[in-house]
VOPAGU-2260 file (C-alpha; in pm, 1 decimal, decimal comma):
REM VOPAGU-2260
SITE   aa  ch    i         X         Y         Z
SITE  MET   A    0    1937,7    3919,5    -724,7
SITE  SER   A    1    1918,5    4131,5    -408,6
SITE  ASP   A    2    2130,9    4456,4    -407,5
SITE  THR   A    3    2337,7    4349,8    -104,7
SITE  ILE   A    4    2406,8    3987,8     -43,2
SITE  PRO   A    5    2446,9    3901,5     323,9
SITE  ASP   A    6    2771,4    3723,4     405,7
SITE  LEU   A    7    2712,7    3369,4     564,4
SITE  ASP   A    8    2996,6    3196,2     738,1
SITE  LEU   A    9    2894,7    2825,0     696,4
SITE  CYS   A   10    3187,5    2702,4     907,9
SITE  ALA   A   11    3090,4    2910,6    1202,4
SITE  ASP   A   12    2914,3    2771,2    1506,3
SITE  PRO   A   13    2574,6    2652,9    1367,1
SITE  VAL   A   14    2395,8    2858,9    1642,9
SITE  GLN   A   15    2554,5    3177,2    1496,1
SITE  LEU   A   16    2465,8    3066,8    1153,2
SITE  THR   A   17    2106,6    3007,7    1259,9
SITE  ALA   A   18    2091,6    3362,6    1395,7
SITE  ALA   A   19    2237,9    3502,7    1076,6
SITE  LEU   A   20    1970,2    3320,8     872,7
SITE  VAL   A   21    1681,2    3436,6    1099,6
SITE  ASP   A   22    1805,9    3801,5    1054,7
SITE  ILE   A   23    1743,6    3766,3     683,1
SITE  PRO   A   24    1359,3    3817,3     647,6
SITE  SER   A   25    1229,7    3554,5     409,2
SITE  VAL   A   26     846,4    3547,1     438,1
SITE  SER   A   27     698,7    3317,5     164,0
SITE  GLY   A   28     729,8    3510,9    -166,5
SITE  GLY   A   29    1026,1    3723,8     -31,6
SITE  GLU   A   30    1307,8    3469,5     -27,0
SITE  ALA   A   31    1542,8    3635,6    -287,7
SITE  ALA   A   32    1780,5    3781,2     -29,9
SITE  ILE   A   33    1824,7    3459,9     163,0
SITE  ALA   A   34    1854,4    3252,5    -158,3
SITE  ASP   A   35    2121,3    3492,5    -288,4
SITE  ALA   A   36    2313,4    3452,0      37,1
SITE  VAL   A   37    2292,1    3073,6      37,5
SITE  GLU   A   38    2382,6    3038,9    -321,0
SITE  ALA   A   39    2697,0    3255,9    -265,5
SITE  ALA   A   40    2794,6    3068,2      40,8
SITE  LEU   A   41    2757,9    2731,9    -117,8
SITE  GLY   A   42    2993,9    2848,3    -390,1
SITE  GLY   A   43    3271,0    2871,5    -125,6
SITE  ILE   A   44    3242,6    2516,6      -0,2
SITE  ILE   A   45    3565,8    2328,2     -68,9
SITE  GLY   A   46    3574,0    2015,0     161,3
SITE  ILE   A   47    3328,4    1816,2     -33,8
SITE  GLY   A   48    3476,8    1903,0    -376,7
SITE  ASP   A   49    3327,6    2120,9    -644,2
SITE  LEU   A   50    2946,7    2164,6    -621,1
SITE  THR   A   51    2726,3    2177,4    -934,2
SITE  ILE   A   52    2472,5    2452,0    -830,9
SITE  THR   A   53    2137,0    2494,2   -1000,0
SITE  ARG   A   54    1914,4    2795,9    -931,7
SITE  ASP   A   55    1538,1    2787,1   -1000,5
SITE  GLY   A   56    1367,6    3100,5    -898,3
SITE  ASP   A   57    1451,2    3115,8    -524,0
SITE  ALA   A   58    1535,2    2756,2    -487,6
SITE  ILE   A   59    1886,3    2614,0    -500,0
SITE  VAL   A   60    2017,4    2264,9    -562,9
SITE  ALA   A   61    2389,1    2182,1    -504,1
SITE  CYS   A   62    2527,4    1839,4    -598,9
SITE  THR   A   63    2858,8    1674,2    -526,2
SITE  SER   A   64    3023,7    1447,7    -784,4
SITE  LEU   A   65    3246,2    1226,9    -565,7
SITE  GLY   A   66    3167,3     893,0    -735,5
SITE  ARG   A   67    3024,3     745,1    -418,1
SITE  ASN   A   68    2798,6     436,5    -457,1
SITE  GLN   A   69    2504,4     606,9    -287,2
SITE  ARG   A   70    2351,9     954,7    -274,0
SITE  ILE   A   71    2165,5    1127,0       1,6
SITE  ILE   A   72    1951,0    1445,1     -28,9
SITE  LEU   A   73    1951,0    1692,6     246,2
SITE  ALA   A   74    1654,0    1931,6     210,5
SITE  GLY   A   75    1514,9    2246,9     388,2
SITE  HIS   A   76    1283,4    2534,9     305,9
SITE  LEU   A   77    1407,7    2892,4     323,8
SITE  ASP   A   78    1075,8    3064,5     381,1
SITE  THR   A   79     884,9    3160,1     693,2
SITE  VAL   A   80     535,8    3262,5     800,5
SITE  PRO   A   81     475,0    3632,7     826,3
SITE  ILE   A   82     687,9    3825,1    1084,2
SITE  ALA   A   83     505,9    3920,9    1401,7
SITE  LYS   A   84     740,9    4165,5    1578,8
SITE  ASN   A   85     981,5    3871,8    1621,8
SITE  LEU   A   86    1288,1    3994,0    1433,9
SITE  PRO   A   87    1586,3    4040,7    1472,5
SITE  SER   A   88    1689,7    3725,1    1650,8
SITE  ARG   A   89    1777,2    3739,9    2020,5
SITE  ARG   A   90    1955,5    3491,4    2250,3
SITE  GLN   A   91    1816,8    3430,7    2600,9
SITE  GLY   A   92    2005,6    3156,7    2787,5
SITE  ASP   A   93    1984,6    2831,7    2595,4
SITE  LEU   A   94    1716,9    2963,7    2353,2
SITE  LEU   A   95    1750,9    3152,8    2028,3
SITE  TYR   A   96    1430,4    3345,5    1946,3
SITE  GLY   A   97    1311,8    3485,9    1614,3
SITE  CYS   A   98    1074,5    3426,3    1321,7
SITE  GLY   A   99    1162,9    3103,3    1160,8
SITE  SER   A  100    1420,4    3002,2    1418,0
SITE  SER   A  101    1244,2    2669,4    1471,7
SITE  ASP   A  102    1064,9    2632,6    1146,9
SITE  MET   A  103    1312,5    2586,0     998,4
SITE  LYS   A  104    1619,4    2810,4     981,3
SITE  ALA   A  105    1790,1    2610,9    1245,4
SITE  GLY   A  106    1748,6    2304,5    1020,2
SITE  VAL   A  107    1884,1    2504,8     724,4
SITE  ALA   A  108    2180,0    2620,8     933,1
SITE  VAL   A  109    2260,2    2250,2    1027,4
SITE  LEU   A  110    2238,6    2146,9     666,6
SITE  LEU   A  111    2467,2    2413,2     540,8
SITE  HIS   A  112    2711,2    2389,4     832,3
SITE  VAL   A  113    2746,5    2014,8     807,1
SITE  ALA   A  114    2797,2    2030,2     422,5
SITE  ALA   A  115    3068,6    2297,3     473,1
SITE  THR   A  116    3251,7    2112,5     740,4
SITE  LEU   A  117    3239,3    1760,0     600,0
SITE  VAL   A  118    3565,6    1616,5     474,6
SITE  ASN   A  119    3565,1    1306,6     247,2
SITE  PRO   A  120    3194,8    1217,1     304,9
SITE  ARG   A  121    3079,2     865,0     284,5
SITE  TYR   A  122    2798,3     952,9      35,6
SITE  ASP   A  123    2743,1    1181,2    -251,4
SITE  LEU   A  124    2525,1    1471,1    -145,9
SITE  THR   A  125    2244,1    1677,2    -297,9
SITE  LEU   A  126    2161,9    1994,2    -103,8
SITE  VAL   A  127    1813,9    2135,9    -174,3
SITE  LEU   A  128    1710,2    2475,8     -28,0
SITE  TYR   A  129    1367,5    2586,8    -165,1
SITE  ASP   A  130    1104,4    2856,4    -141,2
SITE  HIS   A  131     733,1    2873,7     -80,8
SITE  GLU   A  132     689,8    2579,8     157,0
SITE  GLU   A  133     471,9    2781,3     404,3
SITE  VAL   A  134     189,8    2845,9     159,1
SITE  SER   A  135     -36,6    2625,2     -54,4
SITE  SER   A  136     115,3    2312,7    -191,8
SITE  ASP   A  137      77,1    2425,6    -562,1
SITE  GLN   A  138     338,9    2704,3    -491,8
SITE  ASN   A  139     591,0    2485,3    -312,5
SITE  GLY   A  140     936,6    2537,6    -452,4
SITE  LEU   A  141    1048,7    2175,4    -412,9
SITE  GLY   A  142     741,9    2061,2    -609,6
SITE  ARG   A  143     837,9    2315,9    -882,4
SITE  LEU   A  144    1194,2    2179,9    -886,6
SITE  MET   A  145    1068,4    1817,5    -917,0
SITE  ARG   A  146     846,1    1916,2   -1210,9
SITE  HIS   A  147    1117,9    2116,5   -1390,3
SITE  GLN   A  148    1428,3    1903,4   -1318,8
SITE  PRO   A  149    1331,6    1565,6   -1183,0
SITE  GLN   A  150    1680,9    1428,0   -1272,6
SITE  LEU   A  151    1822,9    1624,8    -974,0
SITE  PHE   A  152    1633,3    1402,8    -735,5
SITE  ALA   A  153    1774,7    1069,1    -823,3
SITE  ALA   A  154    1896,9     948,3    -478,4
SITE  ASP   A  155    1895,0     667,3    -230,4
SITE  ALA   A  156    1738,5     848,2      62,3
SITE  ALA   A  157    1646,9    1201,2     175,6
SITE  ILE   A  158    1667,0    1374,5     510,0
SITE  VAL   A  159    1434,9    1668,9     550,0
SITE  LEU   A  160    1549,3    1901,7     835,8
SITE  GLU   A  161    1204,9    1996,6     946,9
SITE  PRO   A  162    1159,1    2070,9    1317,6
SITE  THR   A  163    1158,5    1744,6    1514,3
SITE  ALA   A  164    1339,4    1866,6    1835,0
SITE  GLY   A  165    1620,6    1614,2    1753,5
SITE  GLN   A  166    1392,5    1316,8    1733,7
SITE  ILE   A  167    1332,0    1120,2    1404,6
SITE  GLU   A  168     978,4    1181,5    1276,7
SITE  ALA   A  169     883,6     920,3    1019,2
SITE  GLY   A  170     647,6     980,8     720,5
SITE  CYS   A  171     377,8    1241,7     748,9
SITE  GLN   A  172      11,4    1293,1     751,9
SITE  GLY   A  173    -180,2    1383,6     434,8
SITE  VAL   A  174    -372,2    1704,8     404,2
SITE  LEU   A  175    -714,6    1747,7     257,5
SITE  ARG   A  176    -900,7    2088,2     279,8
SITE  VAL   A  177   -1254,2    2112,2     141,9
SITE  THR   A  178   -1542,1    2361,9     154,3
SITE  ALA   A  179   -1885,2    2210,6     236,9
SITE  HIS   A  180   -2163,7    2433,9      97,3
SITE  THR   A  181   -2518,9    2475,0     231,2
SITE  THR   A  182   -2799,1    2653,7      59,0
SITE  GLY   A  183   -3121,1    2820,9     158,3
SITE  GLN   A  184   -3374,9    3075,8      40,5
SITE  ARG   A  185   -3310,6    3449,9      92,9
SITE  ALA   A  186   -3574,6    3645,6     280,4
SITE  HIS   A  187   -3616,9    3962,3     496,4
SITE  ALA   A  188   -3487,6    3898,5     851,6
SITE  ALA   A  189   -3819,9    4028,2     989,3
SITE  ARG   A  190   -4006,6    3757,4     797,0
SITE  SER   A  191   -3766,6    3469,8     841,7
SITE  TRP   A  192   -4034,5    3210,7     798,3
SITE  LEU   A  193   -4049,8    3304,5     433,7
SITE  GLY   A  194   -3687,1    3191,6     379,9
SITE  SER   A  195   -3452,1    2909,3     466,3
SITE  ASN   A  196   -3137,7    2991,4     653,5
SITE  ALA   A  197   -2826,2    2848,0     504,7
SITE  ILE   A  198   -2622,1    2925,6     814,4
SITE  HIS   A  199   -2862,0    2717,7    1027,8
SITE  ALA   A  200   -2829,1    2436,4     769,4
SITE  ALA   A  201   -2459,6    2430,0     851,5
SITE  GLY   A  202   -2544,8    2315,7    1197,4
SITE  SER   A  203   -2571,8    1947,5    1096,4
SITE  ILE   A  204   -2213,6    1972,4     956,4
SITE  LEU   A  205   -2083,2    2102,8    1284,5
SITE  THR   A  206   -2279,7    1837,0    1475,3
SITE  GLN   A  207   -2119,7    1560,8    1255,7
SITE  LEU   A  208   -1777,9    1700,5    1334,4
SITE  GLY   A  209   -1842,6    1711,1    1706,0
SITE  GLN   A  210   -1945,9    1343,6    1694,2
SITE  TYR   A  211   -1653,6    1235,0    1480,1
SITE  ARG   A  212   -1411,7     990,4    1634,7
SITE  ALA   A  213   -1075,2    1008,2    1467,7
SITE  ARG   A  214    -866,1     693,7    1404,1
SITE  SER   A  215    -515,5     626,9    1544,9
SITE  VAL   A  216    -324,9     407,8    1308,3
SITE  SER   A  217       5,7     227,5    1396,7
SITE  ILE   A  218     243,3     173,0    1098,3
SITE  ASP   A  219     602,7      31,1    1148,5
SITE  GLY   A  220     572,6     120,5    1524,0
SITE  CYS   A  221     464,6     483,7    1463,9
SITE  THR   A  222     119,7     593,2    1569,5
SITE  TYR   A  223     -60,2     844,0    1351,1
SITE  ARG   A  224    -369,2    1017,2    1498,9
SITE  GLU   A  225    -607,2    1158,0    1239,1
SITE  SER   A  226    -819,6    1472,3    1286,0
SITE  LEU   A  227   -1113,8    1624,6    1100,8
SITE  SER   A  228   -1197,9    1989,9    1201,9
SITE  ALA   A  229   -1382,9    2294,0    1086,8
SITE  VAL   A  230   -1126,3    2570,1    1026,3
SITE  GLY   A  231   -1350,2    2839,1     887,9
SITE  ILE   A  232   -1710,0    2937,1     825,0
SITE  SER   A  233   -1873,2    3217,8     618,1
SITE  GLY   A  234   -2215,4    3321,8     517,6
SITE  GLY   A  235   -2454,9    3611,4     516,1
SITE  ILE   A  236   -2468,0    3929,8     324,1
SITE  ALA   A  237   -2642,7    4182,1     556,6
SITE  GLY   A  238   -2794,0    4210,0     895,1
SITE  ASN   A  239   -3145,3    4217,2     771,6
SITE  VAL   A  240   -3125,3    3924,2     520,2
SITE  ILE   A  241   -3169,7    3557,2     586,2
SITE  PRO   A  242   -2867,3    3405,6     401,1
SITE  ASP   A  243   -2913,8    3163,5     115,7
SITE  ALA   A  244   -2549,3    3035,0     113,5
SITE  CYS   A  245   -2299,6    2923,1     377,7
SITE  GLN   A  246   -1955,5    2763,0     346,4
SITE  VAL   A  247   -1776,3    2556,3     606,5
SITE  GLU   A  248   -1416,9    2492,1     549,1
SITE  LEU   A  249   -1293,0    2149,6     663,5
SITE  SER   A  250    -933,8    2021,3     729,0
SITE  PHE   A  251    -869,6    1653,0     731,7
SITE  ARG   A  252    -519,0    1531,5     848,7
SITE  TYR   A  253    -511,6    1168,1     766,3
SITE  ALA   A  254    -284,5     875,0     835,4
SITE  PRO   A  255     -47,3     742,3     548,6
SITE  ASP   A  256    -237,6     416,2     516,2
SITE  ARG   A  257    -490,0     624,8     312,1
SITE  SER   A  258    -430,4     760,9     -39,1
SITE  SER   A  259    -556,8    1111,3    -130,8
SITE  ALA   A  260    -847,9     950,6    -317,7
SITE  GLN   A  261    -939,3     746,1     -19,7
SITE  ALA   A  262    -920,7    1055,3     214,4
SITE  LEU   A  263   -1157,5    1242,3     -19,6
SITE  ALA   A  264   -1392,9     947,2     -39,1
SITE  HIS   A  265   -1406,1     929,9     340,7
SITE  VAL   A  266   -1509,6    1293,4     369,6
SITE  GLN   A  267   -1754,7    1261,6      88,0
SITE  GLU   A  268   -1919,5     966,0     267,0
SITE  LEU   A  269   -1937,2    1164,4     590,0
SITE  PHE   A  270   -2095,4    1463,7     429,3
SITE  ALA   A  271   -2303,9    1289,5     173,2
SITE  GLY   A  272   -2568,3    1530,8      32,4
SITE  TYR   A  273   -2350,1    1844,3      60,2
SITE  ARG   A  274   -2159,7    1986,5    -228,4
SITE  LEU   A  275   -1782,8    1970,8    -156,6
SITE  THR   A  276   -1517,3    2179,6    -322,1
SITE  VAL   A  277   -1154,1    2066,3    -282,7
SITE  LEU   A  278    -923,3    2365,5    -185,1
SITE  ASP   A  279    -595,4    2193,6    -120,3
SITE  GLU   A  280    -462,5    1841,5     -98,5
SITE  ALA   A  281    -123,6    1689,9     -40,4
SITE  PRO   A  282     -67,1    1311,1       1,2
SITE  ALA   A  283      66,4    1136,0     316,8
SITE  ALA   A  284     389,5     948,7     331,4
SITE  LEU   A  285     454,0     607,1     487,7
SITE  PRO   A  286     744,9     585,4     736,4
SITE  GLY   A  287     984,5     438,8     492,7
SITE  LEU   A  288    1217,0     321,8     765,5
SITE  ASN   A  289    1289,8     -21,3     606,0
SITE  ALA   A  290    1506,9     142,5     343,6
SITE  GLY   A  291    1873,5      50,2     405,0
SITE  LEU   A  292    2016,5     397,2     442,9
SITE  LEU   A  293    1735,6     511,8     666,8
SITE  ARG   A  294    1769,9     209,7     892,2
SITE  ARG   A  295    2145,3     300,2     916,9
SITE  PHE   A  296    2060,9     654,8    1003,5
SITE  VAL   A  297    1814,3     556,1    1279,3
SITE  ALA   A  298    2076,1     326,0    1429,1
SITE  HIS   A  299    2349,3     587,1    1417,6
SITE  VAL   A  300    2146,2     873,7    1557,8
SITE  ASP   A  301    1989,4     650,9    1833,8
SITE  ALA   A  302    1711,5     902,8    1888,4
SITE  PRO   A  303    1329,6     832,1    1942,3
SITE  VAL   A  304    1135,5     749,2    1629,0
SITE  VAL   A  305     788,8     885,8    1622,2
SITE  ALA   A  306     503,1     962,5    1368,5
SITE  LYS   A  307     511,9    1300,8    1198,7
SITE  TYR   A  308     205,5    1500,4    1291,4
SITE  GLY   A  309     151,3    1738,1    1005,9
SITE  TRP   A  310     251,2    1742,3     644,1
SITE  THR   A  311     610,4    1781,0     527,4
SITE  ASP   A  312     798,5    1739,3     198,4
SITE  VAL   A  313     893,9    1384,1     279,7
SITE  ALA   A  314     565,5    1311,3      89,2
SITE  ARG   A  315     719,3    1463,4    -231,1
SITE  PHE   A  316    1025,0    1242,2    -200,6
SITE  ALA   A  317     810,2     936,4    -138,3
SITE  GLU   A  318     618,0    1017,8    -461,8
SITE  GLN   A  319     957,9    1019,9    -638,8
SITE  GLY   A  320    1050,5     686,6    -494,4
SITE  VAL   A  321    1310,1     838,6    -260,8
SITE  PRO   A  322    1259,8     714,1     101,5
SITE  ALA   A  323    1272,5    1011,3     341,9
SITE  LEU   A  324    1246,1    1100,5     702,5
SITE  ASN   A  325    1228,6    1420,9     908,9
SITE  PHE   A  326    1519,6    1513,3    1143,0
SITE  GLY   A  327    1590,0    1864,4    1257,8
SITE  PRO   A  328    1674,1    2080,6    1557,9
SITE  GLY   A  329    1361,6    2299,9    1568,9
SITE  ASP   A  330    1079,5    2223,7    1812,3
SITE  PRO   A  331     757,7    2158,4    1617,8
SITE  SER   A  332     543,3    2293,0    1901,4
SITE  MET   A  333     718,4    2631,1    1857,3
SITE  ALA   A  334     658,0    2650,1    1485,6
SITE  HIS   A  335     470,2    2978,5    1375,4
SITE  GLN   A  336     438,5    3109,9    1727,2
SITE  LEU   A  337     492,5    3465,8    1833,6
SITE  ASN   A  338     775,0    3359,7    2068,5
SITE  GLU   A  339     924,0    3106,7    1831,6
SITE  CYS   A  340    1252,8    2980,2    1950,9
SITE  VAL   A  341    1503,5    2689,8    1923,2
SITE  ASP   A  342    1724,1    2525,2    2179,0
SITE  VAL   A  343    2083,9    2597,0    2089,3
SITE  GLY   A  344    2204,9    2272,7    2245,2
SITE  VAL   A  345    1984,6    2073,4    2005,5
SITE  ILE   A  346    2123,3    2271,1    1702,6
SITE  ARG   A  347    2468,0    2164,2    1796,5
SITE  SER   A  348    2377,2    1795,0    1881,9
SITE  THR   A  349    2183,4    1764,9    1556,1
SITE  ALA   A  350    2470,9    1893,0    1354,3
SITE  THR   A  351    2709,2    1649,3    1531,8
SITE  ALA   A  352    2480,1    1354,1    1467,7
SITE  LEU   A  353    2423,4    1437,5    1100,1
SITE  ARG   A  354    2796,1    1502,5    1039,0
SITE  GLY   A  355    2885,1    1175,5    1200,1
SITE  PHE   A  356    2645,8     976,1     985,3
SITE  LEU   A  357    2768,1    1139,2     663,7
SITE  SER   A  358    3129,6    1099,7     758,0
SITE  SER   A  359    3341,0     827,8     588,1
SITE  SER   A  360    3427,8     698,5     932,1
SITE  ALA   A  361    3076,4     643,3    1036,5
């Protein structure tokens, strides 16, 4: 529990709420203050009845018990990437700047504001605010919650308020990061012919990457473009030594028609003969737009529907058997940038669309 809990007015203009959330620093691993503030604010919501609030570390789940026939999960992460001289928040015209403004405190603000201003919602709601999304998948707070308390995620659909600029982004790409190792024989740099240079041996890996032609796959009208890239290379121990080891880190973002095992098999086939070490993996998610509630949501919002480039926690919901999509006010192209910002008009229009869909009059 943080010493001083910031006061959040969930019924205020969602743009003001976004700024208030941005001004609470919450780099991954330091979410306690914002989690305390959100938990306290959720305790004051009255329009949707009493909430059952569960806290797990710096993740919070709040559930209604209205007896509705269907339940929808609204989810968003509380953490940001490291601050880069982009706090506190500032407003310039129609743009609100600040670390996490787009990814994804504007989405969290919409989630909280809509929950606080709903009256007599059409569905029961589960609100999920969680930690450690911006780091490796094994630390993800949503994954931890699903392992510890899977009963909290029984629902008919989920909406993840990741940045989509007010569009609907369906499914997500899978993630596979591996290290490809090359070996050689150490020697003095003045007598290089006596050794075998492991860094030079990595050249064939880079050549293979340069020649790689990524697939584009259309699923349910959404086109996912794959990518395979080198994202790091290391080797060498001294300026006068021919290196005997080199590592090339590879990132494969793959379409949701592949499983994690199929993605790994594809990379293994491409780099047969090299020792590969898996660093991180997270499965893709199919669009899931055929689910009844998601079809209804798409029709209500009447926004463009496109493939999600990148990985989001819709994949975790898909693994739980809960169809999910991405819909949020942030601009995905602004995520993690030094000048990260969000359009205030999209914050308001997203809140209006989501409130309208959840309303009993929708």
